[in-house]
N, C-alpha and C positions, 0 to 999 in steps of 0.2 A: 395495487401493489402486494406483493409477496412477500412476506417474511419467514426466514428458516435460521438453523442455529447449524452450527459444527463444534464439534469440538475438536481444537489443535492443540500443541504443545508449546505453544504462548498465550492458550485462556479462549475463553467461550469465543467464538467471532459470530457477530447477528449479521445476517446476511439479506438484503434489501432490493428487488427487483421488479421493477417497473415495464413491459413491454418488452420482455427478451432485455432487456438492462440493466447491467448493474450499476446502481446509483449508492449504494452503500454497502461499505464492509469493514465492521469494527468490532472491537473488544466490547464485553459486556459480563458482568455479574453472573447472570443468570442464563440458565440453558432453559428452551422451553421446547417440547417436544413440537415439532412442528408439524407432525400428521403429514401430507400426501407432498413431495415436491415436485415441481413441474421439471420438465424435460431440462431444461434452459436451467433450473438450481442444482441439479443433480448433476449439468457439466460443469458446472463451479464446481463443487463438493469434489469431482471426480480428479480436476488439476488441483485443487487444495492440497488433495489428497497426495498425487504425484510432484508437488513443488515439496512437501514435506519430508518427503521421503526420497529427495534430490534425485527423481525424476522427471523433473519438468522447472526448464529456466525461463520460461516466458507464459505467457497465458492467449487464449484464445476466445477471450470474452470480449462483447459488446459493453463499453460501459458508458455511462452519462451520470458525471459527477456534478451536482451543483455548486457554483462557486462563480467570484467575480473572472471577468475577463485576464485578469493580470495570473488567479490563482489557477486557472485554467490553463494558462502558456507555461508554466511552472510544473503542474502536472506532465503537461504532454511531456515536455525536458524529461525529468524524470523517468517518463517510460523509457527514456533513449540510452541510459544508465544500464551498462549490459551484468547481468545475474553475477554475484562476487564480485565486483566492482563499485569503489565509491568514486562520489565527487563533493568537491568542495560548496557551503553556500557562496561563498565567490565564484566559483566555477558557475554555478547555473546562473548567478545574476548576470556574470556576463554573456553566457548564451543567450540569456533573454533580451541582449542590449543594452542593460539599467546593470552596469558595473558597481554601483553604490549602493546596492537593492538586498544586499545579502539579508537584512532583518528582516525584509519583506519575502524575499525567498521563506526563510523559515517561517515566516507568519504562516505560509500558505503552505508548506510544508506538515504545521501542526493543525493544520484546517483541511488537509486530507482526510476525502471521506470515505476511500477506498484504498486500507492500507493495504501492502503486500502488492497487489497489481499496480499499482501507482505505489513506486518504491521508497518513498520518504525516508524510509531507515537507512537509505545508498546513501544519506545524503550527510557527511560530517563537517566539522570545522576544519578552517586551513591547518593548522597546527597536529591533526588527526587524530585530535578527542571527537569523542563521539557526538558532540555540539547536545542539543536535547532533541525529547522524542515526545509525542501528545501523551505514551503508554508507559512512558520510562525508560531510564535507559537499559534498563535487565532486557525488556522486550526488545530490543533496537539490536542490543549485542548480541539476542538469541539468534535472530532473523540474521545477522549477517554470518554468526557461525554457523547457522544450514546452510548458507549458502558459501562458504570455504570448508565445506566436507564432503565435495562429491568425488 
């Protein structure tokens, strides 16, 4: 398992990889010097640089998030939300064939282990409000602003 860190406009990101697959990308308080990064970790960091500078809208990173079958289904659907666009929790629930599962979709978003690349920040409430976000709505708003400033 490899662990590395990346300073981003939304905070310090911890990158955890195993067998050339990203298994976790999350915001952490402390930044640690990573030492030597593998080519795979360098690729992730380059793509994050491009994303934060509005030069990348999709990621070409092999991911392998741990979760329940339902969570993985939701996370797969989230990856179909286009850059700069949003879907509601109820739209995602409909798309996974469980129209009354908005809260379960919200829970899956909250447990998303790979932020940005699995874009849970693109899921908002039906009313148009932000809903919630594991790292706070100010971070969610910042990610949506980054995507809408292209």
